[in-house]
C-alpha positions as CSV (number, residue, x, y, z in Angstrom):
1,X,153.7,127.9,150.3
2,X,152.9,126.5,153.7
3,X,150.5,123.6,154.0
4,X,150.0,124.2,157.7
5,X,146.7,125.5,159.1
6,X,146.7,129.2,159.7
7,X,146.6,130.3,163.4
8,X,146.8,134.1,162.9
9,X,148.2,134.9,166.3
10,X,151.9,134.3,165.7
11,X,154.1,132.1,167.9
12,X,154.1,134.4,170.9
13,X,150.3,134.4,171.0
14,X,149.9,130.7,170.1
15,X,148.0,128.3,172.5
16,X,151.2,126.5,173.2
17,X,153.2,129.6,174.3
18,X,150.2,131.0,176.2
19,X,149.8,127.7,178.1
20,X,153.5,127.8,179.0
21,X,152.8,131.3,180.4
22,X,149.8,130.0,182.3
23,X,147.4,132.2,180.3
24,X,143.9,131.3,179.1
25,X,143.9,129.3,175.8
26,X,141.1,128.4,173.3
27,X,142.0,124.8,173.6
28,X,144.6,122.7,175.4
29,X,147.7,122.7,173.2
30,X,149.4,119.4,172.4
31,X,152.6,118.2,170.9
32,X,154.6,115.0,171.3
33,X,158.2,114.3,172.3
34,X,159.8,112.4,169.4
35,X,156.9,113.4,167.2
36,X,159.5,113.5,164.3
37,X,160.7,109.9,164.1
38,X,160.4,106.4,163.0
39,X,156.6,106.2,163.6
40,X,156.2,108.3,160.5
41,X,156.6,106.7,157.0
42,X,157.5,110.0,155.5
43,X,160.3,110.3,158.1
44,X,161.6,106.9,157.2
45,X,161.6,107.8,153.5
46,X,163.4,111.0,154.2
47,X,166.1,109.6,156.5
48,X,166.9,106.3,154.7
49,X,169.7,104.4,156.4
50,X,172.1,107.2,157.0
51,X,173.5,108.4,160.4
52,X,171.2,110.5,162.5
53,X,174.1,112.9,163.2
54,X,174.6,113.3,159.4
55,X,170.9,114.0,159.0
56,X,171.0,116.6,161.7
57,X,173.9,118.2,159.9
58,X,171.8,118.6,156.8
59,X,169.7,121.8,157.5
60,X,167.1,121.1,154.7
61,X,166.6,117.5,155.9
62,X,166.4,118.5,159.6
63,X,163.9,121.3,158.8
64,X,161.7,118.9,156.8
65,X,161.8,116.3,159.6
66,X,160.8,119.0,162.0
67,X,157.8,120.0,159.9
68,X,156.5,116.6,159.0
69,X,154.6,115.9,162.2
70,X,153.1,119.4,162.3
71,X,151.6,118.8,158.8
72,X,150.3,115.3,159.6
73,X,149.0,115.8,163.1
74,X,148.1,119.5,163.4
75,X,150.0,119.7,166.7
76,X,150.4,123.1,168.4
77,X,154.2,123.2,168.3
78,X,157.1,121.8,166.3
79,X,160.3,120.7,168.0
80,X,163.6,120.9,166.2
81,X,165.0,117.7,164.8
82,X,168.3,117.4,166.6
83,X,169.9,115.4,169.4
84,X,171.2,116.3,172.9
85,X,174.7,115.1,172.1
86,X,175.2,117.5,169.1
87,X,177.1,120.1,171.2
88,X,179.6,117.6,172.6
89,X,180.0,115.9,169.2
90,X,180.5,119.3,167.6
91,X,183.5,120.2,169.8
92,X,185.1,116.9,169.0
93,X,184.6,114.9,172.2
94,X,184.1,111.7,170.2
95,X,180.4,110.8,170.4
96,X,178.3,108.8,168.0
97,X,174.7,107.8,168.0
98,X,174.5,104.1,167.4
99,X,171.2,102.8,166.0
100,X,169.3,100.7,168.6
101,X,171.6,101.8,171.4
102,X,172.0,105.5,171.6
103,X,174.9,107.8,172.3
104,X,178.3,106.1,172.6
105,X,181.5,107.8,173.6
106,X,184.8,106.6,172.2
107,X,186.9,107.8,175.1
108,X,184.7,108.4,178.2
109,X,185.3,111.2,180.7
110,X,187.6,109.9,183.4
111,X,189.7,112.7,184.9
112,X,190.3,116.4,185.1
113,X,192.4,116.0,182.0
114,X,189.2,115.3,180.0
115,X,187.8,118.8,180.8
116,X,190.1,120.1,178.1
117,X,188.2,118.1,175.6
118,X,185.1,120.1,176.4
119,X,186.1,123.5,175.0
120,X,183.4,126.2,174.8
121,X,180.8,125.6,172.1
122,X,180.7,128.2,169.3
123,X,177.5,127.4,167.5
124,X,178.0,129.5,164.5
125,X,181.4,127.8,163.9
126,X,181.0,124.3,165.3
127,X,177.4,123.6,164.3
128,X,176.0,126.3,162.0
129,X,173.6,123.8,160.5
130,X,171.5,123.9,163.7
131,X,170.6,127.6,163.4
132,X,170.0,127.2,159.7
133,X,167.6,124.3,160.2
134,X,165.7,126.5,162.8
135,X,165.5,129.4,160.3
136,X,164.2,127.1,157.5
137,X,161.6,125.5,159.7
138,X,160.5,128.8,161.3
139,X,160.1,130.4,157.8
140,X,157.8,127.5,156.8
141,X,155.9,127.7,160.1
142,X,155.4,131.5,160.0
143,X,152.1,131.6,158.1
144,X,150.5,129.2,160.6
145,X,151.8,130.8,163.7
146,X,152.9,127.4,165.0
147,X,155.9,128.0,167.3
148,X,159.2,126.0,167.2
149,X,160.7,124.5,170.3
150,X,164.4,124.4,170.6
151,X,166.1,122.1,173.0
152,X,169.3,120.9,174.7
153,X,170.3,118.1,177.0
154,X,170.5,119.0,180.7
155,X,174.1,118.9,182.1
156,X,173.4,115.8,184.2
157,X,172.0,113.7,181.4
158,X,174.7,114.7,178.9
159,X,177.3,114.0,181.6
160,X,175.9,110.6,182.2
161,X,176.7,109.6,178.6
162,X,180.2,111.1,178.7
163,X,181.1,109.4,182.0
164,X,179.4,106.0,181.5
165,X,180.5,105.9,177.8
166,X,176.9,105.1,176.7
167,X,173.4,104.3,178.0
168,X,173.4,102.8,181.5
169,X,171.0,101.0,183.7
170,X,173.0,101.6,186.9
171,X,174.9,104.9,186.5
172,X,177.6,103.6,188.8
173,X,180.4,105.6,187.3
174,X,178.4,108.8,187.4
175,X,177.4,108.4,191.0
176,X,181.0,107.4,191.9
177,X,182.4,110.6,190.3
178,X,179.6,112.7,191.9
179,X,180.2,111.5,195.4
180,X,184.0,110.8,195.3
181,X,185.2,113.8,193.3
182,X,182.5,116.5,193.8
183,X,184.8,119.3,192.6
184,X,185.5,117.6,189.3
185,X,181.8,116.7,188.9
186,X,180.8,120.3,189.3
187,X,183.5,121.4,186.9
188,X,182.1,118.9,184.3
189,X,178.6,120.2,184.8
190,X,179.7,123.8,184.6
191,X,181.3,123.1,181.2
192,X,178.2,121.3,180.0
193,X,175.9,124.0,181.3
194,X,177.8,126.6,179.3
195,X,177.5,124.5,176.2
196,X,173.8,124.1,176.7
197,X,173.3,127.8,177.1
198,X,175.2,128.5,173.9
199,X,173.2,125.8,172.0
200,X,169.9,127.2,173.2
201,X,170.8,130.8,172.6
202,X,171.7,130.0,169.0
203,X,168.3,128.3,168.5
204,X,166.4,131.2,170.0
205,X,168.4,133.8,168.0
206,X,167.4,131.8,164.8
207,X,163.7,131.9,165.8
208,X,162.8,129.2,168.4
209,X,159.9,130.5,170.4
210,X,160.4,128.2,173.4
211,X,163.1,125.8,174.7
212,X,163.0,122.4,176.5
213,X,165.8,121.0,178.6
214,X,165.8,117.2,178.6
215,X,167.1,115.7,181.8
216,X,166.1,112.2,180.8
217,X,168.0,110.3,183.5
218,X,167.5,112.6,186.5
219,X,165.0,110.1,187.9
220,X,167.9,107.8,188.8
221,X,169.0,110.3,191.5
222,X,167.9,110.6,195.1
223,X,166.4,114.0,195.9
224,X,169.5,115.0,197.9
225,X,171.8,114.1,195.1
226,X,169.7,116.0,192.6
227,X,169.5,119.1,194.8
228,X,173.2,119.2,195.8
229,X,174.9,118.1,192.6
230,X,172.6,118.6,189.7
231,X,170.0,121.4,190.3
232,X,172.5,124.3,190.4
233,X,173.7,123.6,186.9
234,X,170.2,123.1,185.7
235,X,169.2,126.4,187.2
236,X,172.1,128.1,185.5
237,X,170.9,126.9,182.1
238,X,167.3,127.8,182.7
239,X,168.1,131.3,184.0
240,X,170.1,132.0,180.9
241,X,167.4,130.7,178.7
242,X,164.7,132.7,180.5
243,X,166.7,135.8,179.9
244,X,166.2,135.2,176.2
245,X,162.5,136.0,176.7
246,X,161.1,132.6,175.8
247,X,159.2,130.0,177.9
248,X,161.4,127.2,179.3
249,X,160.4,123.6,179.9
250,X,162.3,121.0,182.1
251,X,161.5,117.3,181.6
252,X,162.8,114.1,183.1
253,X,161.7,110.5,183.4
254,X,161.0,108.9,186.7
255,X,161.2,112.2,188.5
256,X,158.1,111.9,190.7
257,X,160.1,112.4,193.9
258,X,162.0,115.3,192.3
259,X,159.0,117.4,191.0
260,X,159.1,119.7,194.0
261,X,162.8,120.5,193.4
262,X,162.2,120.8,189.6
263,X,159.6,123.4,190.4
264,X,162.3,125.5,192.0
265,X,164.5,125.2,188.9
266,X,163.2,128.4,187.2
267,X,161.5,126.5,184.4
268,X,158.1,127.9,183.3
269,X,156.9,124.4,182.7
270,X,157.7,121.1,184.3
271,X,157.2,118.0,182.2
272,X,155.8,115.0,184.0
273,X,156.0,111.3,183.0
274,X,153.1,109.0,183.2
275,X,153.8,107.7,186.7
276,X,152.4,110.7,188.5
277,X,148.8,112.0,187.9
278,X,148.8,115.6,186.8
279,X,146.7,116.9,189.8
280,X,149.4,115.5,192.1
281,X,152.1,116.8,189.9
282,X,150.7,120.3,190.0
283,X,150.7,120.2,193.8
284,X,154.3,118.9,193.9
285,X,155.6,121.4,191.4
286,X,154.0,124.3,193.2
287,X,152.2,127.5,192.2
288,X,153.4,129.6,189.3
289,X,154.5,126.7,187.1
290,X,152.7,125.1,184.2
291,X,152.8,121.3,183.7
292,X,153.3,119.2,180.5
293,X,152.2,115.7,180.0
294,X,151.5,112.9,180.6
295,X,149.9,110.1,178.6
296,X,151.7,106.8,178.8
297,X,153.2,106.3,175.3
298,X,152.4,102.6,175.4
299,X,148.7,103.4,175.6
300,X,149.0,104.8,172.0
301,X,149.7,101.3,170.7
302,X,146.4,99.7,171.4
303,X,142.9,100.3,170.0
304,X,141.7,103.9,169.8
305,X,139.1,103.5,172.7
306,X,141.9,102.7,175.1
307,X,144.0,105.7,174.0
308,X,140.9,108.0,174.1
309,X,140.0,106.9,177.7
310,X,143.5,107.4,178.9
311,X,143.7,110.8,177.2
312,X,140.5,111.9,178.9
313,X,141.8,110.8,182.2
314,X,144.9,113.0,181.7
315,X,142.7,116.0,180.8
316,X,140.6,115.4,183.9
317,X,143.6,115.1,186.1
318,X,145.1,118.3,184.6
319,X,141.9,120.2,185.6
320,X,140.8,123.5,184.1
321,X,143.4,125.8,185.8
322,X,145.5,127.5,183.1
323,X,148.9,126.0,182.4
324,X,148.7,122.6,180.9
325,X,150.4,121.4,177.7
326,X,149.2,118.0,176.7
327,X,152.1,115.6,175.8
328,X,153.1,112.0,176.3
329,X,154.9,111.0,179.4
330,X,158.0,110.2,177.3
331,X,158.7,110.0,173.5
332,X,156.5,108.5,170.8
333,X,157.3,104.8,170.4
334,X,158.5,103.8,167.0
335,X,155.7,101.3,166.4
336,X,153.0,103.9,167.1
337,X,150.2,104.2,164.5
338,X,150.3,107.8,163.2
339,X,146.5,107.7,162.8
340,X,146.1,107.2,166.6
341,X,148.2,110.3,167.2
342,X,146.2,112.3,164.7
343,X,143.0,111.3,166.5
344,X,144.6,112.1,169.8
345,X,145.3,115.7,168.7
346,X,141.7,116.1,167.6
347,X,140.4,114.8,170.9
348,X,142.6,117.1,173.0
349,X,141.7,120.1,170.9
350,X,138.0,119.3,171.2
351,X,137.8,118.4,174.8
352,X,140.7,120.0,176.6
353,X,139.3,123.5,176.9
354,X,139.7,125.9,179.8
355,X,136.5,125.8,181.8
356,X,135.2,122.5,180.6
357,X,134.5,120.2,183.5
358,X,135.1,116.5,183.6
359,X,131.3,116.0,183.6
360,X,131.0,117.7,180.2
361,X,133.5,115.3,178.6
362,X,132.7,111.8,177.5
363,X,133.0,109.3,180.4
364,X,136.3,107.8,181.1
365,X,136.3,104.0,180.6
366,X,137.9,101.8,183.3
């Protein structure tokens, strides 16, 4: 039996999905990127010391990790416990996730010959455990009406790992390939876009009620680079996802100068990191798009009054126009106190209501 609070409306009518569609909601919905993770003691007990890719390949474990933060925090959405490199790992490209470092590629992408290593993803054959984890989590979530978010890595961000061979601070190999061999670059992104579409489609078919495309490293690009060499593949993925009938979210870090372009991507919701106030972000993204964000994750590490004041500032900057999903500006930091996040959810639910003005909320400190 589910221990999650009943919602009664079902995923399609949930506050989260309604906010993504820019419809009125009873309260501002909230969830956290990386809400399933090392900040939760129950997650650490569940995972142990094993490989994260091995954990993802265990549907029961992945489903339980997906559900843990919903039970603890009462957030308005779950997000699948998985990783953006699962598709390329599943087709045998040679990717591992190294603790403390991130995705590492045994033989990085270097030439057109490497395109053959990126065969089409067949989710039911290559990674059947993903859809099974979705089904298990959705079945548990069903009595509460809490929706499940599926996700994939955007073509650019996945390509950055394949080309650089791991995390990078300069992206020199990526930019060299992009500028010097644009045809090969586009071919690479086309392959990765097709894999992302297959990955998202399998999650939606299994019950995901929304999808998020993580373009974590897009902020390293100049606007003209993003528009010319990245945005077309992103649009391709988001158009295919939208055709599945679920809301789509596009998120990147350091993308303040790209928000206008991201608003043309076709995403229903544009995620915003903590560097751009949400009122400015709304103006940049443009009409017809919801926004998601954008509390600085580091402000969840201090005393509660600091977190509360910062959260209220985010709510004020978001305004009362429909179409705001409260989130952090990036993922939950491992050292975050779960109690702070639980209080944060309560604050957002109590004070982030459509039609409530800033004057009706408690004053913002600082």
